[in-house]
C-alpha positions in Angstrom: 0.0 0.1 0.1 2.9 2.5 0.9 6.3 2.4 -0.3 8.9 4.7 0.8 12.5 4.8 -0.6 15.4 7.1 0.3 13.3 9.7 2.0 14.9 12.7 3.3 13.4 15.8 4.8 14.6 18.8 6.8 13.5 21.7 8.8 15.5 24.5 7.4 19.0 23.5 7.2 18.6 20.8 9.7 18.0 17.4 8.2 15.5 15.2 10.2 15.3 12.2 8.0 18.3 10.6 6.3 17.2 8.2 3.6 14.3 6.2 5.0 13.1 3.0 3.4 9.7 1.8 4.6 6.7 -0.4 3.6 3.3 -0.8 4.8 1.1 -3.6 3.4 -2.7 -3.5 3.4 -4.3 -4.7 6.3 -1.3 -4.3 8.7 -0.7 -2.4 11.8 3.0 -1.0 11.6 4.5 0.9 14.5 7.4 3.3 14.5 9.5 2.8 17.7 12.2 5.4 18.7 13.3 8.1 21.1 11.9 11.6 21.1 13.4 13.5 18.1 14.3 10.3 16.3 12.1 11.3 13.4 8.8 9.5 13.7 6.4 12.5 13.8 8.5 14.0 10.8 8.0 10.8 8.8 4.2 10.9 9.2 4.2 14.7 8.3 5.9 13.8 5.1 3.4 11.0 4.2 0.3 13.3 4.8 2.2 16.4 3.1 2.6 18.6 6.1 6.4 18.4 5.6 7.9 18.6 2.3 10.4 15.9 1.2 13.9 16.8 0.1 14.6 13.6 -1.7 13.4 10.2 -2.3 10.1 8.7 -3.2 6.7 7.9 -1.7 4.1 5.8 -3.5 0.6 4.9 -2.3 -1.3 2.3 -4.1 1.1 3.1 -7.0 0.3 6.9 -7.0 3.3 9.4 -6.5 2.5 11.0 -3.2 5.3 13.6 -3.4 3.6 15.0 -6.5 0.3 15.5 -4.7 -0.7 18.4 -2.3 -1.8 17.4 1.2 -5.6 17.7 0.5 -5.4 15.5 -2.4 -3.8 12.8 -0.3 -6.8 12.9 1.9 -8.8 12.1 -1.2 -6.7 9.2 -2.0 -7.5 7.7 1.4 -4.7 8.9 3.9 -5.9 10.4 7.1 -3.7 11.8 9.8 -4.5 12.1 13.5 -1.5 14.3 14.7 0.3 14.5 17.8 -1.4 16.7 20.2 -4.9 16.2 18.8 -5.4 19.6 17.1 -9.2 19.4 17.5 -11.1 22.6 16.6 -11.9 23.9 20.2 -14.6 26.6 19.2 -16.5 23.9 17.2 -18.6 21.1 18.7 -18.0 17.4 18.6 -20.5 16.8 15.6 -18.9 19.8 13.7 -15.4 18.4 14.3 -16.5 15.0 13.0 -18.0 16.4 9.9 -14.9 18.2 9.0 -13.3 14.8 8.8 -15.5 14.0 5.8 -15.1 17.4 4.0 -13.9 15.8 0.7 -16.7 13.1 0.5 -19.8 13.6 -1.4 -21.7 10.5 -0.6 -24.8 10.2 1.5 -23.4 8.1 4.3 -21.6 10.7 6.2 -24.2 11.0 9.0 -24.3 7.1 9.4 -20.5 7.1 9.8 -20.8 9.8 12.5 -23.3 7.7 14.4 -20.8 4.7 14.0 -18.1 6.9 15.7 -20.6 7.7 18.5 -21.0 3.9 19.0 -17.1 3.3 19.0 -16.7 6.2 21.5 -20.0 6.6 23.3 -18.9 9.6 25.4 -18.6 11.6 22.0 -22.2 10.7 21.4 -23.2 12.3 24.8 -21.2 15.3 24.1 -21.9 15.7 20.6 -23.1 19.3 21.1 -20.3 20.4 23.4 -17.4 22.4 22.2 -14.2 20.3 21.7 -12.2 22.8 23.9 -14.3 21.7 27.0 -13.5 17.9 26.4 -10.9 16.0 28.6 -7.5 15.1 27.0 -8.8 11.5 26.4 -12.1 12.7 24.9 -10.2 15.0 22.5 -7.9 12.1 21.5 -11.1 10.1 20.7 -12.4 12.9 18.8 -9.1 13.2 16.7 -9.3 9.6 15.9 -12.9 9.8 15.0 -12.5 12.7 12.8 -9.7 11.0 10.9 -11.9 7.8 10.5 -14.7 10.1 9.0 -12.6 10.3 5.9 -12.9 6.5 5.4 -9.2 6.3 5.2 -7.4 3.3 3.6 -4.2 4.3 5.8 -4.6 5.9 9.2 -1.6 7.7 10.5 -1.7 8.0 14.3 0.8 9.9 16.1 1.2 9.4 19.9 -2.5 8.5 20.6 -1.9 7.8 24.3 0.2 10.9 25.1 -0.8 12.4 28.3 -3.6 9.9 29.0 -4.3 8.0 32.2 -3.4 4.3 32.0 -7.0 3.1 31.8 -7.6 5.5 28.8 -4.5 4.3 27.2 -5.7 0.7 27.2 -9.1 1.9 25.7 -7.5 3.9 22.9 -5.0 1.1 22.1 -7.8 -1.5 22.0 -9.7 0.6 19.7 -6.8 1.1 17.4 -6.4 -2.8 17.2 -10.0 -3.3 16.5 -9.8 -0.8 13.5 -7.7 -3.5 11.7 -10.8 -5.8 11.7 -12.7 -2.9 9.7 -10.1 -3.0 7.1 -8.1 0.1 8.1 -4.4 -0.1 7.6 -2.4 1.8 10.3 1.0 3.3 10.7 1.3 4.1 14.4 3.8 6.2 16.5 3.3 5.6 20.1 5.6 6.4 23.2 4.4 3.1 24.9 6.7 1.0 22.7 5.5 -2.4 24.3 1.9 -1.5 24.0 2.3 -0.5 20.4 4.2 -3.6 19.4 1.8 -5.9 21.2 -1.0 -4.9 18.7 1.2 -4.4 15.7 2.2 -6.8 12.9 5.6 -5.3 12.2 7.7 -2.4 13.4 10.6 0.0 12.5 13.0 1.3 14.9 14.2 4.9 14.1 17.3 6.4 15.5 18.3 10.0 14.7 16.4 10.1 11.4 17.3 6.6 10.1 16.0 3.1 10.3 18.0 1.2 12.8 16.1 -2.1 12.9 13.0 -3.5 11.4 11.1 -6.9 11.7 8.0 -8.5 12.9 6.6 -7.1 16.1 7.3 -10.4 18.0 11.0 -10.3 16.8 11.4 -6.8 18.0 9.9 -7.5 21.3 12.2 -10.2 21.8 15.3 -8.5 20.6 17.4 -7.6 23.8 18.6 -4.3 22.4 14.9 -3.2 22.0 13.9 -4.5 25.4 16.7 -2.6 27.1 16.5 0.7 25.1 12.6 1.0 24.7 10.9 -1.5 26.8 12.4 -1.0 30.2 13.5 -4.7 30.3 
């Protein structure tokens, strides 16, 4: 589904990604593991079009992503739930969800919004409340729900558990795992490396803007280098 080769990207004169090679196959959950500043968020931003690439190629379903503006990538089926949620605080829950479907012209948008309310019942209860008044966990649910309203083929999830209580972390990650059964392919960045690998099929380890290791989730969990550096074992 997604094929990245030799990807480089920079913030001004500072190069953040140094030739990334990465693949995501249809139906997978792939997680990116690495310390803060390793380049995980930068990689997701390149895929969704927020951060321009300096070199390399990105292909999604055969299409050249680098040649398409960010809004066109959403139309291809890429949705990005960014780090920090970035919900629209002065709009209510229902309006935030509707914005996730801005490029759709079908007649099933309302049905999909009701489906999000079933997935996250608290959002249904608070559908008329401004997003700024939601708790951190509720805002994270809203950010994920908004991304799903675009009916994505590929969902980019950046730190969905950041700042949440442990019970909410479990709920969010269980929801992420369940999306695979709905046919959504997921590229996941998550600070809780063990939890992320526990629900993933494969993983990549980023170190200072480059891929250091890759393999099945089970292989990475069992790797003593990964256990010592990222799993606290």
